[in-house]
Residue, then its C-alpha position, 0 to 999 in steps of 0.5 A: m520511540t516509534c518502530v517501523t517495519g518495512a521502513n525501507g519500502w515504498l510505503g515505509l519510506g513515505l511514513v518515515k519521512r513524515l515521522a522524522e519531520e515530526g521529530e519522532r525517535l525512530r527504529a526501523l526493521v530492515v531486511p539484511d543486505q538492503n541499501t539503506e542510503r535513501l532511508l538514512a537520507i530521510a531520517p539520519k538518526c534512525e536506528i536500524i535493526y536488520g532482520n525480517v518478520s519470519d525471524l523471531a530473534s530479529l523481532e526480539r532485537f527490534f522491540d528490545g527496550a520499546n516498552g510503551a512504543i507505537c509500531y507501524h507495521c508496513v511489511g507486506v508482499i504484493h507481487p511475490r515469486k511464489v504464491a506461498e509467500f503471501r501467507q508466509v509474509n502477510a499473515e504469518g509474518t504479521i502474527n509474529v510481529w504482533k506477538s513480539a510487540a505484545a511480549a515487549k509491552l508496546k502500547r499500540i501497533v498500526i497494521m497495514s492491510s489492503n482492499s484485497p480482503i474485501g475484493c471488488n465492488p458489486h457495481p460501479d456506484h458502490l463504496f466499501d466501508e468498514d462493515s463490508p464483508y470479506n470477499p478476498y481477491m486471489g492469494y493476496g486477498r486471502s492472506k490479508a483476510l487471514m491476517e486481519q481475522e487472526i490479529g482481530k482474535m489476538a487483539k481481543t485479549g487486550t494485550l496490545e492496542t491494535v489498529v488496522i488500516r486498509a489502503p487501496w492502490f497507492y502512489g507517490p514518491f519512492q515508487p518502485p520501477r513498476q510505476t515508471e513502467f505504467f507511466t511509460m505505457v501512458r506516454d506511449g499510448k499503451a495504457p490498457i482501458l478495459g471496456k469503457g474505462h468507467n470503473r472506479r478506483s480508490m487511490s491513496y497518495i503516499d502522504n495522505l496514507a502516512q497521515g492516516m497511519t499516524l492518526g491511527g497510531r495516536v488517536e485514543k479511540a482508534a484502538g481496536q478499529t479498522y479504517w479505510i484510508a484513501d484520497k477524497r474520492p474514487y477516480k474512473m480509470n479514464e480519469i487516472i490515465d488522462t491525468i497522468e498524460e496531462v501531467l507528463e505533457k504540461d508539467f514535464a514537457i514529455k510528449c505523449a501519444h494520446k492513445r489508449l490500448r482499448l480492449p474489451s472488458f472480457i479480456a480482464d475476465i480471461a486474465r482473471l481465470a488465468d490468474r486463478s489457475l496459475q495461483s492454484v498451482g502456486l505460481y504468480q504472474q504480475k502482469i496477468h494479475v494486474l490485468s485481471e483487475m482492470n475492469q473492476t471497481i475497487a472503491c471505498s468510503i473514508e467517512k469513518a476515518r474522517n469522523e473518528l480520526g480527523y483524517e483529511p486527505k490534502i493531496d488530490l490525484r493531479e497534484g499527487m501524480r505531479r509529485s510522483v513524476e517530479w520525484l521520479m525525475t530525480q532518479p537517473l535510471e528511472k528518469a532515463k526510462l521516461v524521458k526519451 
């Protein structure tokens, strides 16, 4: 048996798709009242347990009879209503999952983390690796750093094999509406470029990320380790926007304005101050937070994952974006937003 928390989310669906195609017997933790139609279309035999990571009784049901299983923990909140949710879900919720999995005598848990505990690179040519020090970016980064540190302490007991995966900005099918909005901004010439657009971002196509996670679950020497999982190389912001524009026009005949919303770099610095101020009083505004990162380089090395896991990302930015838009075009509501 393979257990997946957050199976009904963006990352969870991509991972479940891979596991189902490989013939795994799946059990999924899903928040009550969520629509599971898409999940069951991908994995019709998946056993669904309704609950959440703050409910210890539901976690006990989720792990019942899962002795020796692997758990992929994909639950996380990125854009919450209130800042307190970061700690409640990302840190405390993950600790609950780890303890429940250990009590049920699972073999291994693979935990999804983020680039945010490590923050932003000190200069555009720098790459983070697994030895880079913690420098959390805002509330989300602090919650993930706390999660990694607390899980690391518990993992040293040897009760449950633990692998931490750090994923940067990911993209691909099953994307939420905010990604469609990003595509429409590119289409309309309103995608923001802060400064010259030379800052680099590591990205991870959803299938590449699912490959890295499953390797983290299966490679013996991965136990106790942390890995960055991303595409082969980082991309400059200009390249990301240019690629999306090219895919929309050349692959899907969606006419683009061929413009950019070019803003001075200090606008992101101002947004960062506003974001920090809002979060200090418990408030969160998604667009301000996203803007605050737009002049930053957030880039990582995947050499450790390549060397130890045999990880080899197969999908590059252009193909990944083409598949992203192709999937979006199968979703009537999202397609209507993109195709005028």
